Structure formats: structure tokens, C-alpha cells
C-alpha positions in Angstrom: -12.6 -61.6 -94.3 -15.3 -62.6 -91.9 -16.7 -59.6 -90.1 -17.2 -61.7 -86.9 -14.5 -62.6 -84.4 -15.0 -65.0 -81.5 -13.4 -65.1 -78.1 -14.0 -67.7 -75.4 -14.0 -67.1 -71.6 -13.1 -70.3 -69.7 -12.3 -71.2 -66.1 -13.6 -72.9 -63.0 -17.1 -72.5 -61.7 -17.4 -69.2 -59.9 -14.3 -67.7 -61.6 -16.5 -64.9 -63.1 -17.1 -65.8 -66.8 -20.7 -64.8 -66.8 -19.9 -61.6 -64.8 -17.0 -60.7 -67.2 -19.2 -61.1 -70.3 -22.0 -59.1 -68.7 -19.5 -56.3 -67.8 -18.6 -55.6 -71.4 -21.3 -56.9 -73.7 -23.3 -54.3 -75.5 -26.3 -56.6 -75.6 -28.0 -58.2 -72.7 -26.0 -61.4 -72.3 -27.6 -64.7 -73.1 -27.0 -67.2 -70.3 -27.9 -70.8 -69.7 -27.8 -70.9 -66.0 -29.6 -73.5 -64.0 -29.8 -74.5 -60.3 -26.5 -75.9 -59.1 -27.2 -79.5 -58.1 -23.6 -80.3 -57.3 -22.4 -78.2 -54.3 -19.3 -80.4 -53.8 -17.3 -78.3 -56.3 -18.6 -74.8 -55.5 -21.4 -73.6 -53.2 -23.2 -71.5 -55.7 -26.9 -71.2 -56.3 -26.7 -71.0 -60.2 -24.3 -72.4 -62.7 -23.8 -72.2 -66.4 -24.7 -75.5 -68.1 -24.1 -74.8 -71.8 -22.7 -71.3 -72.4 -23.0 -67.6 -72.0 -23.0 -65.2 -74.9 -22.4 -61.5 -75.5 -21.0 -59.3 -78.1 -19.1 -56.0 -78.7 -18.8 -54.0 -81.8 -15.1 -53.1 -82.4 -13.8 -49.8 -83.7 -13.1 -51.6 -87.0 -16.9 -52.4 -87.3 -16.2 -56.1 -86.7 -18.4 -58.0 -84.1 -16.5 -59.6 -81.3 -18.6 -62.5 -80.1 -18.0 -63.6 -76.5 -18.7 -67.1 -75.4 -18.5 -68.3 -71.8 -17.9 -72.0 -71.2 -19.5 -74.0 -68.3 -17.0 -74.2 -65.5 -17.9 -77.6 -64.1 -15.6 -80.4 -65.4 -18.6 -82.6 -66.1 -19.5 -80.2 -68.9 -16.1 -80.1 -70.4 -17.4 -81.7 -73.6 -18.7 -78.2 -74.4 -15.3 -76.6 -74.2 -13.9 -77.7 -77.6 -17.3 -77.1 -79.2 -17.3 -73.5 -78.0 -13.6 -73.0 -78.8 -13.9 -74.1 -82.4 -13.0 -71.2 -84.6 -12.1 -68.9 -81.7 -9.5 -66.3 -82.2 -8.4 -66.7 -78.6 -9.5 -67.4 -75.0 -9.5 -65.6 -71.7 -8.8 -68.1 -68.9 -10.2 -66.8 -65.6 -8.7 -68.2 -62.4 -10.1 -67.7 -58.9 -7.1 -67.3 -56.6 -9.3 -68.2 -53.5 -9.9 -71.8 -54.7 -8.0 -74.6 -53.0 -5.5 -75.2 -55.8 -5.7 -72.4 -58.4 -2.4 -73.6 -60.1 -4.1 -77.0 -60.7 -7.1 -75.1 -62.2 -4.7 -73.2 -64.4 -3.1 -76.5 -65.7 -6.5 -78.0 -66.3 -7.8 -75.2 -68.5 -4.5 -74.6 -70.3 -4.4 -78.3 -71.3 -8.1 -78.1 -72.3 -7.3 -75.1 -74.6 -3.8 -76.2 -75.5 -4.1 -75.5 -79.3 -5.0 -71.8 -78.5 -2.3 -71.7 -75.7 0.4 -73.0 -78.0 -0.5 -70.4 -80.6 -0.1 -67.7 -77.9 -3.9 -66.9 -78.1 -4.8 -67.0 -74.5 -4.5 -64.7 -71.5 -4.8 -65.6 -67.9 -6.9 -63.3 -65.6 -6.4 -64.0 -61.9 -9.2 -62.9 -59.7 -9.7 -62.3 -55.9 -6.0 -61.6 -55.4 -7.0 -58.9 -53.0 -8.4 -61.6 -50.6 -5.8 -64.3 -51.5 -2.5 -62.9 -52.7 -1.0 -66.4 -53.0 -0.2 -67.9 -55.5 1.5 -64.8 -57.0 1.5 -63.8 -60.6 5.1 -65.1 -60.8 3.9 -68.5 -59.5 1.4 -68.5 -62.4 4.1 -67.6 -64.9 6.4 -70.3 -63.6 3.6 -72.9 -63.8 2.9 -71.8 -67.4 6.6 -72.2 -68.2 6.4 -75.7 -66.8 3.6 -76.4 -69.3 5.8 -74.9 -72.1 3.3 -71.9 -72.5 4.2 -68.2 -72.6 1.2 -66.0 -72.4 0.2 -62.9 -70.4 -1.0 -63.3 -66.8 -2.8 -60.3 -65.2 -4.8 -59.6 -62.1 -8.5 -58.8 -62.9 -11.6 -58.0 -61.1 -14.2 -59.1 -63.6 -16.9 -57.0 -62.1 -15.0 -54.0 -63.4 -15.6 -53.3 -67.1 -12.2 -51.6 -67.5 -10.4 -54.7 -66.1 -12.2 -57.0 -68.6 -11.6 -54.7 -71.5 -7.9 -54.5 -70.5 -7.7 -58.3 -70.5 -9.1 -58.3 -74.1 -6.9 -55.5 -75.3 -3.7 -57.3 -74.0 -4.9 -60.6 -75.5 -5.6 -59.0 -78.9 -2.2 -57.3 -78.9 -0.5 -60.5 -77.9 -2.3 -62.3 -80.8 -1.4 -59.6 -83.2 2.3 -59.8 -82.1 2.2 -63.6 -82.5 0.8 -63.2 -86.0 3.4 -60.7 -86.9 6.3 -63.0 -86.0 4.7 -66.4 -86.8 3.3 -68.2 -89.8 0.1 -69.5 -88.2 -2.2 -68.2 -91.0 -3.0 -64.7 -89.6 -3.6 -62.3 -92.4 -2.2 -59.3 -90.6 -5.2 -57.2 -91.6 -6.8 -57.0 -88.2 -6.0 -53.6 -86.5 -6.2 -54.6 -82.9 -4.2 -51.7 -81.4 -7.4 -49.5 -81.3 -9.9 -52.3 -81.9 -11.6 -51.9 -78.5 -11.9 -48.1 -78.8 -15.6 -48.2 -79.6 -16.4 -50.3 -76.7 -14.6 -48.3 -74.0 
């Protein structure tokens, strides 16, 4: 079995992908940030234009490689490239954006093969400032898209919150493999996999 595993962090510009990877990576994250020349989507000084990269060594000794996608839709051609071969994806949603449920639909559709396999988790940020839509609203929207995956609040600045997202995602993938026939070998012990990184 390959000793390297890959997870993708996706979501809109400003949702916290770079921050999330930085919160948990055991190496200094590699980023490809550049000056944001399109302030119509998000008034942010810097934006990821290719990818972010970090990694964690799991308790099993495997490397979990973390890739962050660029958030701007004009860079969406990078999304399937970065998702190729990924075990799963963390979709980060900023609840303070004008239409976060539309953001959810956009990213779930973009990563539909992983979503259909139950290999994504949705982390909703800034719920303290903007409590609506609720987590139930997200679950309902996912049901409309014929997707059943975990949805959780998350503050990506907090290492424990990001690790919790990964732990729930990995447990969800493990459960999916246990009951499905999608090619999982059942040999990955995810229940304590993040022990070394916590």
C-alpha cells in the first residue's frame, strides 16, 4: 500500500483553506499566494493562485498530504488536478458570504465524485458572527443534491477544530469503505490515525 495519503481543502476565497492547512501542518506550509487583483469577489489582499501544501505524519506512520485549492472560480481548472487521487476533501464554507448555500452547491458539484463516495466533510466557519444558514439548512441542501456527508461548525484558526474535521472525515470514509464496494482495502486504521498529530 502507498504510504502517502492525500486530502484536499476546497472552498470559496477567504473560507480559510490556507489557514486550516497552516494550523495543522507539521512542516511550514507551501503557499502560492499572490496579490488579489479581483476585489469583486472578496476584498482580500492576497489569494491562492495554484495551491497550498502541508503534511501530517499519522500514528500509522503514513504521510497525510494536504492540498488547498485556489478559491476563485476562475482558477477552477486546478480543482480536478489537485483532487486526482485524493482520499477525500474538506469543503470549507464561510457563513458570512452573501449566499453560502450556493457556495456549498458549487463546491459539492465540483467535487461530486468524492461527494458521491461519502469522502467529503463540510466545515462551516464564522457561524458565531452569522448563525444563518444553520447546519440543518446545509444538511437539507446536501439532501437536495443527493449527498449525505457530515456538516460541522469549524474555526479553522483553531488546530483542534481542523483536526476534528479530519478525524470525522476519516471515520466517515472508513465507515463508507466498511459498507461499500468502492475499492477500499479496509487496512487503514483511521480511528487513531491522527493521534500523532494531536
